[in-house]
C-alpha positions as CSV (number, residue, x, y, z in Angstrom):
1,X,23.2,108.8,-19.9
2,X,20.4,108.6,-22.1
3,X,22.7,110.1,-24.8
4,X,25.4,107.4,-24.4
5,X,22.9,104.4,-24.1
6,X,20.8,105.5,-27.0
7,X,24.0,105.3,-29.3
8,X,24.8,101.7,-28.3
9,X,23.7,99.1,-30.8
10,X,22.1,95.8,-30.1
11,X,25.7,94.1,-30.5
12,X,26.8,96.3,-27.6
13,X,26.4,95.7,-23.9
14,X,26.1,97.7,-21.1
15,X,26.1,96.8,-17.1
16,X,23.8,98.3,-15.0
17,X,25.8,98.1,-11.7
18,X,23.9,97.9,-8.5
19,X,20.7,97.5,-10.5
20,X,18.0,96.6,-8.0
21,X,14.9,96.1,-10.2
22,X,16.7,98.1,-13.1
23,X,17.9,101.4,-12.7
24,X,16.7,102.6,-16.1
25,X,14.3,102.3,-18.6
26,X,15.8,99.1,-20.4
27,X,13.1,98.7,-23.1
28,X,14.2,102.5,-24.4
29,X,17.5,101.1,-25.7
30,X,18.5,98.4,-28.3
31,X,22.0,97.3,-26.5
32,X,22.0,94.1,-24.5
33,X,22.0,95.0,-20.9
34,X,23.3,93.0,-17.8
35,X,22.1,94.1,-14.5
36,X,24.4,93.3,-11.6
37,X,23.2,93.5,-7.9
38,X,23.8,91.5,-4.8
39,X,20.0,91.2,-4.4
40,X,18.8,89.9,-7.9
41,X,15.2,89.1,-8.2
42,X,14.2,90.4,-11.4
43,X,13.5,88.1,-14.4
44,X,14.3,89.4,-17.8
45,X,11.1,90.3,-19.8
46,X,13.2,90.9,-22.9
47,X,15.6,88.4,-24.5
48,X,18.4,91.0,-24.5
49,X,18.6,91.7,-20.7
50,X,20.0,89.5,-18.2
51,X,20.7,89.7,-14.4
52,X,23.7,88.3,-12.3
53,X,24.0,88.2,-8.5
54,X,27.5,89.6,-8.0
55,X,29.4,91.8,-5.7
56,X,30.5,95.1,-7.4
57,X,34.1,94.4,-6.3
58,X,34.2,91.3,-8.1
59,X,32.4,91.8,-11.7
60,X,32.1,88.2,-13.0
61,X,32.9,89.3,-16.6
62,X,36.1,89.3,-18.7
63,X,38.2,92.4,-19.2
64,X,37.0,94.6,-22.0
65,X,33.7,92.6,-22.4
66,X,31.4,95.5,-22.0
67,X,30.8,99.0,-23.8
68,X,29.5,100.9,-20.9
69,X,28.8,100.7,-17.4
70,X,26.3,102.4,-15.4
71,X,26.0,103.2,-11.9
72,X,23.0,104.8,-11.4
73,X,22.6,106.4,-7.8
74,X,24.5,103.3,-6.7
75,X,28.4,104.0,-6.1
76,X,28.0,105.7,-2.9
77,X,26.6,102.8,-1.5
78,X,29.3,100.3,-2.5
79,X,31.2,99.2,0.6
80,X,34.5,99.5,-1.5
81,X,33.8,102.2,-4.1
82,X,37.6,102.2,-5.2
83,X,37.8,98.6,-5.8
84,X,34.6,98.8,-7.8
85,X,36.1,101.6,-10.0
86,X,39.2,99.3,-10.6
87,X,36.6,96.4,-11.6
88,X,34.6,98.6,-14.0
89,X,37.8,100.0,-15.7
90,X,38.8,96.2,-16.3
91,X,35.3,95.4,-17.9
92,X,34.2,98.6,-19.7
93,X,35.5,101.7,-21.3
94,X,32.8,104.1,-20.7
95,X,31.5,104.6,-17.0
96,X,28.4,106.4,-16.3
97,X,27.9,107.7,-12.6
98,X,24.5,109.4,-11.7
99,X,24.4,110.2,-8.1
100,X,22.5,112.1,-5.9
101,X,23.4,115.9,-5.9
102,X,25.0,116.9,-2.6
103,X,26.0,113.4,-1.4
104,X,29.5,113.3,-0.8
105,X,31.3,109.9,-1.3
106,X,34.9,110.9,-0.7
107,X,34.6,113.0,2.4
């Protein structure tokens, strides 16, 4: 994940889907970051970071509007992860899944 994010420029956008308070160190990267979660309580401390309250199955962003989507230990928690995958495919081209070893979403 870090390798992909480090290559993104300040003109590029990454979505942190199911971000909670932020699922990675936003300050370590130069890209714009949009955190999306059902329970957004975070306020951006950096001008290039914003947060949206939204459901992962209905991402409120335009088609091909982001350069990467990160699901950092979250995909297995989404109610309808298949619909989430369709949404992710519509808004971005690089999808990064980081999940807990040994968890089984598909069983």
